[in-house]
DOZA-879168 format. One record per residue (C-alpha): x, y, z. Coordinates in steps of 0.05 Angstrom, whole numbers, plus 32768, in hexadecimal, padded with zeros to 4 digits. Layout:
N
XYZ
...
//
This chain:
782
7FD683187D8F
800B82F57DB9
804682D27D98
803D82887D8C
804E825C7DC8
806A82197DB2
806381DF7DE2
80A281D07E0A
80CA81977DED
80F781697E15
811C812B7DFF
812380F97E37
815780C57E49
815E80977E85
81A380A37EA1
81A280777EDF
8179803C7EF6
8172803D7F42
815880157F7D
813E80547FA1
8139809E7F95
812D80DF7FBA
816181177FAE
818281357F71
81AB81757F66
81D9818F7F2F
8222818A7F44
826381A17F26
829B81757F3F
82D381A37F29
82D481ED7F19
82F381D97ED7
82B781AE7EC3
829281CC7E88
824F81AC7E99
823081977EDA
8222814F7EEE
81F081387F22
81F181227F6B
81B980F17F7B
81A680C97FB9
8170809F7FD9
815C80928021
815780478019
819D80387FFF
81BE80748020
81EC807D7FE5
820080C37FCF
821880BE7F87
823580EB7F52
821C80E17F0B
825280FA7EDC
823981217EA0
825180FC7E61
8253813C7E38
8283815B7E6A
82AA811A7E6E
82B181187E23
82C8815F7E1D
82FB81557E55
831881127E40
830B81157DF5
82F780CC7DF8
82D480A77DC1
82A3806E7DC4
82B3802A7DA7
828E80387D66
82BA80747D58
828680A77D6D
829F80E07D97
826180E27DC3
825E80BB7E04
821780BA7E20
822280927E5F
821B80B67EA1
825080937ECB
823A80887F14
826C80957F4C
825D80867F95
826E80C07FC3
825880AA8008
822A807A802B
81FC809A8060
81C380818089
818480A1806C
81A080DE8048
816A8111803A
818081568021
81C181667FFD
81DB81AA7FE9
821C81C17FC9
824981F87FE4
8292820A7FE7
82A181FC8030
82ED81FC802A
82F2823A7FFF
831E82187FCB
82EE82237F91
82D281DC7F90
828C81CC7FA6
8285819F7FE3
8245817C7FF8
821B81878036
81ED814E8049
81B98142807F
81B180F98093
819A80C580C6
815280DB80BD
812D809E80D7
80F6807580B7
80C980B280AD
80BD80F880C7
808D80E180FD
80BC80AB8118
80FB80D3810A
813D80BD8129
814680E98167
819180D98167
819780ED811D
818A812880F1
81D4813280E5
81EE816880B7
82328156809B
825F816F8063
828781478031
82C881658019
82D081627FCE
831381407FC0
8317815E7F7A
831681397F39
835B81197F43
834780FF7F87
830480E97F6B
832280BF7F35
8353809F7F64
832880907FA0
82DE80927F8E
82B180A17FC9
82E880907FFA
830980D17FE6
82D180FA8003
82DB810C804D
829E81138079
829D814680B2
8262815880DE
8242819C80E3
820A81928116
81C7816F811E
817D8174812E
814C81398129
8122813480E9
8152816080C3
81338165807E
814981A18054
818B81C6804C
819E82048025
81E28224801B
81EC826E8010
81FB82B2802F
81BF82C48059
81DA82F5808E
821B830C806E
82418304802C
828482E68040
827B82A48064
82528268804C
8214825A8075
81E7821D8076
819E82248088
818181E380A2
813881D380AE
811B819680D0
80D8817F80B4
80BB817880FA
80D4818A8140
80DF81428154
80C080FD8159
807480FF8154
8075814A815D
805581718124
803D81A98153
807C81C88172
809B81FA8142
80DB81E08122
811E8203812D
8139821D80EB
8184821E80F6
81BE824580D8
8203822580D6
823E825280C5
827C823480A6
82B8823980D5
82FA825980C1
831B821480C0
82E281E480AD
831081A780A8
832381AF80F2
82DE81C1810E
82B9818E8138
827881B3812A
826181F5810D
82468232812F
81FA822B8133
81C48260813B
81798258813F
815B82808105
81138274811A
80F08244814A
80AC82658150
80898268810D
808F822780E6
807881DF80EE
807C81A680BB
80AF81C9808F
80B581A5804D
80DE81D68023
810C8213802A
812182367FEA
8158826B7FE7
814982A77FBA
816E82E87FAD
8136831B7FAB
816583567FB7
818E834E7F79
81CB83227F6A
81F583427FA0
81C083417FD6
81B9830F800E
819682CD8004
815182C78023
8124828A8029
80DF82768013
80C482458047
808D82128037
806E81FB8078
802C81EA8098
8024823480A5
80258242805B
805882688031
808882978055
80C582C08046
80FE82BA8078
813482F08072
816A83148099
81678360809C
817F839580CD
81A5836080F6
816883348103
813F82FE80E1
80FA830F80C7
80BF82E280B4
808E82FB8080
805082D08079
803C82D38030
800082A5802A
7FE0826D8053
7FDF82418015
7FAF82068021
7F848219805E
7F7A81EB8098
7F3881C68096
7F0B81C780D4
7F13817C80E2
7F5F817B80DA
7F8981718119
7FCD818F8126
7FEC81518147
800081108127
7FC980E18111
7FD180A680E2
7FD3809980A9
800F80B68085
802780F680A5
7FE3810780C1
7FBC814680AF
7FE0817A8087
7FD181C0806F
7FFA81FC8058
803081F38024
805E81BA8010
808B81D57FD9
8098821B7FBE
80C182467F8F
80BC828C7F74
80B9829E7F2A
80D882D97F06
80B082FF7ED1
80CE833A7EAE
80F683637EE0
80D183487F1C
80F8830E7F3D
80BD83017F6B
808583057F38
806082C77F4F
8065828D7F7F
805A82457F6A
804A82117F9E
803281CA7FAB
800281C97FE5
800181AE801B
803A81818034
804181498000
800081637FE4
7FDF81687FA0
7FCA81B07F96
7FF481D87F65
7FEB82227F74
800782647F5D
800582A57F83
800382E77F5E
8005832E7F76
7FC1834E7F81
7FA6838E7FA1
7FE583B37F8F
7FF283F37FB3
802C84237FB1
805683F87FE0
802A83BB7FED
800383827FCE
7FE7833F7FE3
7FF482FA7FC7
7FB782DD7FA6
7FB382917FA1
7F9E826D7F61
7F9682217F64
7FAC82077F20
7FA781BC7F2C
7F9581877F5E
7FBB81467F54
7FB581067F7B
7F8880CC7F8A
7F4F80D57FBB
7F7D80B97FF0
7FB380EB7FE0
7F8081237FE1
7F718112802A
7FAF813D8039
7FD381088062
801681158040
800D80DC800F
802281057FD2
8024810B7F97
804481507F95
808B81577FAF
80B2818F7F8E
80A981D17F69
80DF81F77F43
80DF82367F17
810B82437EDC
810D82677E99
810C822C7E69
80F5824E7E29
812582887E2D
80F182BF7E2C
810882DE7E6E
80CD82C57E96
80CD82887EC4
80A3824B7EB9
809D82187EF1
80A081CC7EF7
807D819E7F28
809681597F3E
806081247F48
807780E47F69
803A80BA7F56
7FF8809E7F6F
7FF180817FB5
7FB280617FD0
7F9F80458014
7F6B800F8022
7F3680178056
7F677FFC808A
7F9380378076
7FCA800A805C
7FEE8021801D
7FDB7FFA7FE0
80137FE17FB3
803180187F89
8025800E7F3E
805A801C7F0B
804E80397EC6
802780777EB2
7FF9809A7EE3
7FDF80E27EDD
7FF980EF7F24
804080DF7F0F
807181087EE7
8089814E7EDC
805981867EC9
806F81C67EA7
804782077EB3
804E82487E8D
802D828A7E9E
7FFE82A37E69
7FDA82D97E91
7FFD82E17ED3
7FCE83147EF1
7F9482E57EEA
7FBB82A67EFB
7FB482887EB6
7FEA82547EA4
7FF382217E6E
800981DB7E81
802F81A27E60
8045815F7E79
808E81587E69
809B81167E8C
807280DB7EA4
80A280B87ED3
809F80C07F1F
80C380FF7F34
80DB810E7F7B
8105814B7F6C
812281707F30
8167818B7F21
816C81C37EEF
81A981D47EC5
81C881D97E81
81E081917E80
81EA81917E34
820E81D27E26
81D681EF7DFB
81C7822D7E24
818382137E3C
816981F57E7D
816481A97E7E
813E81817EB2
815B81467ED9
812B811F7F05
812F80E67F37
80F680B67F46
80D780B47F8B
80E580737FAF
80E780757FFC
80DB80348021
809A802B8047
807D80698025
807A80737FDA
80A680407FB6
80A6804D7F6B
80B5800C7F46
80F680107F1E
810C80557F35
813B807B7F06
815E80BC7EF7
814680DC7EB7
816381157E8E
813381407E67
8158816B7E35
813581AB7E1F
812D81AD7DD4
810481EB7DC4
810382367DCE
80BF82577DD8
80AC829F7DCA
808D82CC7DFF
804482CF7E10
801383077E1E
7FD783167E4A
7F8E83187E37
7F4F83337E59
7F11830A7E4C
7EDA82EC7E77
7EE882A87E58
7F3282977E55
7F5282587E3B
7F9682367E3B
7FB681F47E29
7FB581C17E62
7FDE81817E57
7FBC816B7E17
7F78818A7E26
7F5981CE7E29
7F5381F57E6A
7F1B82297E6A
7F16825D7EA1
7ED2827C7EAB
7EC382BE7ECD
7E9082B97F04
7E4E82BF7EDE
7E3282EB7F16
7E69831E7F09
7E6383277EBE
7E3583597E9A
7E3083387E56
7E3182F07E3F
7E7182D07E24
7E7C82937DF9
7EB8826A7DE1
7EB582307DAF
7ED681F07DC7
7ECE81B67D97
7EA581957D60
7E99814C7D6D
7E64811C7D51
7E4781567D29
7E3B81817D66
7E5F81C37D70
7E6B81C97DBB
7E78820D7DDA
7E7C82287E21
7E5482667E34
7E4982907E72
7E0D82BC7E81
7E0182F07EB7
7DC982E97EEA
7D8582EB7EC8
7DA782E77E84
7D8082CD7E49
7D9B828E7E27
7D8382837DE0
7D7A823B7DCB
7D6A82247D84
7D4481E77D6F
7D7181AA7D72
7DA481CB7DA0
7DB681AF7DE4
7DC981DA7E1F
7DEA81BA7E5C
7DF481E77E99
7E3581DD7EBE
7E2E82147EF2
7DF4823C7F0C
7DB082287EF0
7D8082337EB6
7D35823D7EB8
7D0782277E81
7CBF823F7E7F
7C9082167E53
7C4482157E55
7C45823A7E97
7C7482077EB8
7CBA821B7ECF
7CF081E67ECB
7D3581F17EE9
7D7381D27ECC
7DAF81C87EFA
7DF581AC7EED
7DE9816B7F13
7DA5815F7EF3
7D6181547F12
7D4681117F27
7D7980D97F30
7D8380A27EFD
7D5E80817EDB
7D4080C57ECE
7D5680E57E8C
7D51812D7E74
7D5B814E7E31
7D8B81887E2A
7D6081A37DF1
7D2481D07DFB
7CE081E07DDE
7CE8822A7DEE
7D17825B7DCE
7D35827C7E0D
7D4D82637E50
7D5A828F7E8D
7D9C828F7EB5
7D9A828A7F00
7D8582CB7F20
7DC082CB7F51
7DF7829F7F34
7DEC82A77EEA
7DFF826A7EC1
7E3882477E9D
7E2282177E66
7E3981E87E30
7E1581F37DEF
7E1081BA7DBE
7DFB81D27D79
7DEF81A17D40
7E1F81AB7D05
7E1581937CBE
7E55816B7CBE
7E9381727C93
7E7981407C61
7E3D816C7C4F
7E4181787C03
7DFD81967BF4
7DC781B77C1B
7D94817E7C1B
7DC481497C35
7DB381307C7B
7DF181347CA7
7E0D80F27CBE
7DFC80E57D08
7E16809D7D13
7E5A807E7D07
7E7580387D03
7EB580447D29
7ED680797D55
7F06808F7D1E
7ECA80A37CF3
7EAE80D57D25
7EBB811C7D0C
7EE581447D3D
7F01818A7D3A
7F1D81B17D75
7F0581F97D70
7F2382167DAF
7F4F824F7D95
7F8B82607DC0
7FB1828A7D8D
7FA782CA7DB5
7FCE82A87DED
800482907DBD
7FED82487DC7
7FCE82147D99
7F9F81DB7DA9
7FAD81977D8A
7F7781717D64
7F57813B7D8F
7F4C80F27D7D
7F2A80B67D9D
7F5A80837DBC
7F46803C7DCC
7F4280337E17
7F707FF67E18
7FA780247E00
7F9E80567E39
7FC680517E7A
7F89803F7EA4
7F6B800D7E74
7FA67FE87E56
7FA97FB57E8F
7F5E7FAA7E95
7F497F6B7E70
7F027F857E6A
7F197FB97E37
7F497F8F7E0E
7F397F957DC4
7EF77FB77DD5
7EDD7FEF7DA9
7EDA801E7DE4
7EFC80627DD9
7F0C80A17DFF
7F1D80E87DE8
7F3881237E10
7F0D815F7E20
7F0E819F7E48
7F1581B87E8F
7EEB81F17EAB
7EFF821C7EE6
7EED82607F02
7F1B82977EEA
7F2282B97F2E
7F2882807F5F
7F4082497F2F
7F0D821B7F51
7EFF81DE7F25
7EB881DC7F09
7EB881A07EDA
7EDD81787EA7
7EC0815B7E67
7EDA81227E3B
7EBD80F67E05
7EB180AC7DFB
7E9A80797DC7
7E8580317DCE
7E6C7FFA7D9F
7E7B7FEE7D55
7E5A7FD17D18
7E8A7F957D1C
7E7D7F857D65
7E4C7F4D7D74
7E4A7F577DBF
7E347F997DDD
7E707FC37DF1
7E6D7FE67E35
7E9780187E59
7EA37FE47E8F
7E807FE17ED2
7E9F80137F03
7E8D803B7F41
7EC180747F40
7EDE805C7F82
7F1E80807F71
7F0280BD7F4D
7EEC80FF7F69
7EB1811A7F42
7E6681187F35
7E5B81017EEE
7E24810C7EBA
7E2480F17E73
7E0581127E36
7DF980E87DF8
7E1181037DB5
7E0280C87D88
7DDD80887D96
7DF8805B7D60
7DEA801B7D88
7D9F802F7D89
7D92801D7DD1
7DD4802C7DF3
7DD880577E31
7DE580597E7B
7DDD801A7EA5
7DDD80157EF0
7DD87FDA7F20
7D957FDA7F42
7D987FF27F8B
7D807FAF7FA5
7DB87F8B7F80
7DF37FB87F92
7E0C7F877FC7
7E0F7F4F7F92
7E507F6A7F75
7E8F7F7F7F98
7EBD7F867F5C
7EB67FA07F14
7EB87F597EF9
7E817F437F28
7E577F7E7F13
7E637F6F7EC9
7E4C7F277ED7
7E097F3D7EF3
7DCE7F2A7EC6
7DA97F617EA1
7D6D7F5D7ED0
7D997F787F08
7DA97FB77EE1
7D807FF47ED1
7D8D800B7E89
7D7580497E66
7D8380597E1D
7D9B80A17E12
7D8880C47DD3
7DB680FB7DBA
7DB8813A7DE7
7D9881147E21
7DB981117E65
7DAD80E07E9D
7D9D80F17EE5
7DCF80E97F1D
7DEA80A37F28
7E0F80AF7F6A
7DF0809C7FAC
7DC880D47FCD
7DB280E08015
7D6C80F3802A
7D7B813C801A
7D93812B7FD4
7DDC81387FE2
7E1281097FC9
7E2880D47FFA
7E7380D38005
7E9A8093800E
7EE28080801D
7F1380BA8011
7ED680E8800C
7EC880D17FC5
7E8180D37FAB
7E60808F7FB4
7E47806D7F75
7E25802B7F66
7E4180007F2E
7E3080207EEC
7E4780247EA4
7E36803E7E5F
7E1B80017E3B
7E1B7FFC7DF0
7DDB7FE47DCF
7DCA7FB67D95
7DD37FE77D5A
7E0A7FE37D26
7E2B80257D35
7E4E80457D71
7E3480707DA9
7E5780B27DB5
7E4D80D87DF6
7E6A810F7E21
7E7B81057E6A
7E7881427E98
7E9E81397ED9
7E89816D7F0C
7EB081847F49
7E8B81627F83
7EA281987FB4
7E8281D07F8C
7E3B81E27F9E
7E1581D47F5E
//
């Protein structure tokens, strides 16, 4: 059994309120400083600023606050320099005096497509030292130019071809204005012997053949601490390693990352940055003695796919990088791969002190476009596509990670460092706010101080694997067609049903007891009764208003002969309040808090622990708190579980739980009319308790769909314009989405599945309805 893995714990403080935000790095102003501060900047204001660490300031000046306390918590802000559109900033000792200077690329232009062809300057700012800082502020920093190329976007300082003279690697994001096709020149600038006197630096072209749309270059020492720096390159071509060996530069293509789709074009097409594929952000993680154990990426450029790459097909001197997609963030607009976000940055680090790297992902936030392709106003507050996500390897070989959300504010980039002197990595983050693109309201710099130390983890070998996934369970299933024997894993008890997930090989026999429900989520099940064969599929049979029971009159079902089957089994339980054998278990409840719930997913073998779930009223959730339809309504939601394939990490489905209606409510409570215009799934609901007697799914009649353009208008439609079907426990409804003549889902704007207005509508009974929603991957052939 693996050691217990405690969730990462960070305490958070806002250390600067800003008007914009893009870049952040740790920075030590003086070699004598005990703790690093931060350098931050934004393209809108052009200000490059130093945020002075109060803990270092206190230790240096021995100052006390007015109340007599010795701790000063204010991060003083010092202006360094005012540029036009500064983008990337790195630190390096240009003068050789032991103090870090700053190298900045600037004069970018309004965006990468319309970049300033006279700009793309790379300049360095000489650090005046702390004495000069305190006397002159930003005026004490002297700017000198290094060189230029339009659309200059990323800089890295290091020793890439030799170990004596500082070198700057500079990468434009594109070749030039409205040119995403021509490979970009990746440049090397070498510091001159007398940098204060130089008009410009010596420049070499590292590569101008292999890369287009370069979003990130990351220096790594893969040849030990005394080896040369090499670079991981995230570009439209995927993930590459760029390194200098035997007097020449080499390009090693590691993985294509997100493949190009057939209808994507290489040139510029509105909106956003046009079509994108490949990789947008990358870093490499160390595990054990391997400094290059895995690669973490965000794909493609400003994309939403979090991927890891692990070593497979190992030979004596070779292996290949196998891609595992862990997550897909973003709105349907963002998932069009136009460079609209939300993912912007990836960084690896050993936060828990076990010797293995975890990785973090920066999510800027949700962005949507209307049908005229104009960006809709950016919303502040919580959004699942905004924040910082923390991933920890549980079983690296199989690409199994655990995930936690450690921050909910917009994050453009992250700076890592021990900013508190406690021998642990802290996380500083700046919000993303770039004019005429994504403009996070009230941008800020936030410090997340690491508070816990976690023990190491271990690997497991099962056909059903599970991990913790940001407050829910993540269950990875082996391909049913590739297993020899069935496998099962308990998930949860809710509303007196024990729900488990099971997989069966092709032609496998699935037992089903009286009163049990079996819902197939992959493959199919066949049921033979009275000489008639009925096939159950994940997306159901006939469309709504058709209903189907998940129970059966027979004792055995058959798994698909080719695919096998993955199922959810719902077994009635007697209930915790059962005191003697003859007592009928309670099956209806007056309010959500009365519904019995117990999470059964056991993660102890992975060193993890699942929390207990609870129902939360919808008007307290981020997406429901501003919707007047849900205010004070007895409509509740509870987390659930994700299901993905173990090998490919392809998403299969997600389940969650809902309740509506109470004994005290006079009016019938509904889930609110909606059409999933900004969701990406095909959804089926299975009833678990029908406390309102005649509650169930309601859908606007096809002939009345044009009568409502908004949720409020749909809610206002009279009952005779709706189709309503009551759903008894363990009954599912047929598909609600629009279908074409072949029965396939019709796709709408942003390729989302097109739905009519529909809702779960509570009935007239005194108790609540409880149901399970199953949200299927619409791109998976089910």
